[in-house]
N, C-alpha and C positions, 0 to 999 in steps of 0.2 A: 552310748553305754547305758544311759538311763532307760531307754526303751527295753533293754534286756531284762529289767526287773519284772516286766509284765509277762515274761515267758512267751513272747511271740514265736510262731513257728519259723519265721524267716525275716531277717532284716537285711536289706541291700543298701550299702553306703556308696555314694559316688562323690568324688571331689576332683576338680580340675587341677588342684594343687597336690602333687604327689607327696609333699612333705606332711600334709594333713593325713594322708592315708598311712604314711609311715608312723605317725604319732598314734593313730587309732590302733594300728597293729601292735605297737609297743604297749599300749594300755591293755589290750586284750591279753598279751603275753604276761603282763604283770599279774592280772587276775588268775591266770592259769598256774603261775609258778610260785607266788609269794603268799604268805599269810597277811592278815590285815595290818598288823603293825609294820611289817616290812614294806607293804604297799605304800603306807603313809610316808615312810622314810624315803623310799625310792622316788616318789613323786615330788618330794620337797615340802611336804606338809608337817614333818617333824624333823628334828636335827638328826644328822647322820654323817658318819665318816666312811661309810662302806657302800656308797651307791655304785661305785665301779664293780664291786664284788657282787652286789645284787643284780646288776646288769648281766654279768656273766652267768648268773643262775637262771635267768629267763631268756638268754640269747638264743637258745636252741628252738624256742617257740616262734621266732620271727620268720617272716618270709625272707628269701634271699636278698631282695631289693632293700627291705627294711634293715636287715642285718648290715648290709654294706653301708647304708646311710648312717646308722647309729654307731657303728664301729668307728666312724670318723667324726663323732660329735662328743668327745670326752668332756668338754667344758659344760655342755648342756646336761649330760648325765650327772656330772659333779654338782651342778647347781640345783638340779631337780627339774624334770622336764615340764612340770606344770607352770614354771615361771619363765619359760624360754621362747614363747611365741611373740609375734609382732604386737599383738594386742596387749600382752602382759608388759612388753617393753614400753609401750605407749602409756599404760596405766602407771608404771613406775616413774616415767617422765613427768606425768601430771602430778603424781604424789609429791615429788621433790619440789616442784614449783608451788604446790599448795602449802607445803610445810614452810617454805620460805616466806610466802606472802601472808599466810593465815595463822601460823604457829603450829608447832609439831604436836601439841597436846590436844588440839580441838577435836580431831577424829576420835581419839581415845575417849574423850569426855562424852561425845555424842553416843557412843556405844555403851557407855557406863551408866548414863542416867536412867532412872526408872520410869518416869512419866512422860507422856506426850507434851505436857505443858513445859517441863524442864527442857526438853529437846527443842521445842519451838522458841523458847527464850534464848537458848544458845545460838540458834540459827539467826534470830533477829539481831542479837547484840554482838556476836562474835564472827558471824559468817557473812551475812548479806551486807557487805560494805564495798568501798571503792576498789580495794585490792582484789576482791572476788570478781567484780565486774571487769576489771582489767584482765584477769586470768582467763575468763571465758571469752572475752572479745578478741584476745590475741592468740592464746594457745589452743583454743577450740574454734578458731576461725576456719573458713573454707580453704584458705591458702595453706595453712598448716596441715589440715586433714588431707588435702590433695597430695601432699608430700609423702604421706604414710599409707594411703589406701588408693586402690585403683579408681580412676575417674569414672568408671561405670557405676560406682556407688552413688554418684551425684547426678546422673543423667535425668532423673525424674524430678529434680528440684529446680525451682525457679531461681534465677540469679539473685533475686532479692531475699531469698531465704537466709536467715541469720542462724548460723550454727551456735553462736554464743548465746543468743536469746533462747533458742530451743533447749540447749543443754542446761542452761541456768534454770529454766522452768521445770525441766524433768528432775533435776537434782533437788530443787526445792521441794517438789512433791515427794520424792523418795525420802527425804529427811523429815519432813513435817507431817505428811499425811499417811504414809505407808508404814507397816511394821518394820522398822530398821533392822532389828535383830535377826530377821529372817532373810535379809538381803545380802547374800554372800558375794554378789557382784560388787555391791557398794563397799563392802568390807575390804575387798581386794583393792579397789580403787583408792580408798581413803587410807588404809593401813599398810598396804603392800603385802597383805596376808589375809587369811580367813580368820575372823575374830573368834575368840573363845566364847563369846556371848551367844552365838547362834550356830545353826547347823552348817555343815559342809555342803557342797553340791550333792544332789540327791544320790548319784551313783557312788559317791565316796563315803557315804554314811555307814557306820558300823552295822546298823540294822538291815542294810541292803546288800552287804558284802556276800552273804551266802545265797542271796536270791539271784545273783547274776550267774548264769549257767557256766559250768565248767566244760572242758572239751569232751568229757565223757557223756554229758547230756545235751550237747547240741551247740555249744559256742564254737564257731569256726572262724 
């Protein structure tokens, strides 16, 4: 979807998983049919009690296979489709354990602080402790990851590779060294939502909504 902002002549998408193709088809139908505020509602980025009605408004723009699939997914439509993938489910799972072990307020405080020094102090004093090392060692272990993702993801890794150490180092860098307020992936992992302190994913930002082509000028 982000590639569309650059007005390419043609984009070809391939995915072995048909459900990913159905999701892309649904997203394209949403851009064709809804205005920006309705799009945020339907995706699950703002509160809504009318997602089923919004789905009916865009349903005619779906392929037959996509329509058949989404007609049978009322719970996902009701929840907001941006929250219903396996990745998002895993992120919510991690967030629950993080809140239990580290405290529910730590993520909010990290996004609220103004300076890098304050964020580093929070990381050292409230994050990097035994509970955090337990979380990464167990819930981010190869064993748990293999239950959630296909084994082909791990074929190029040595048996000695530590998922816990790897993720702990990556997350430390994301929190301490990189501009946290621009990291919408990290916001979703930590808060279970996109933070109000920084932008949405590129294709969902208001300034890019009109840049994504409509059916009349090439989006198919």
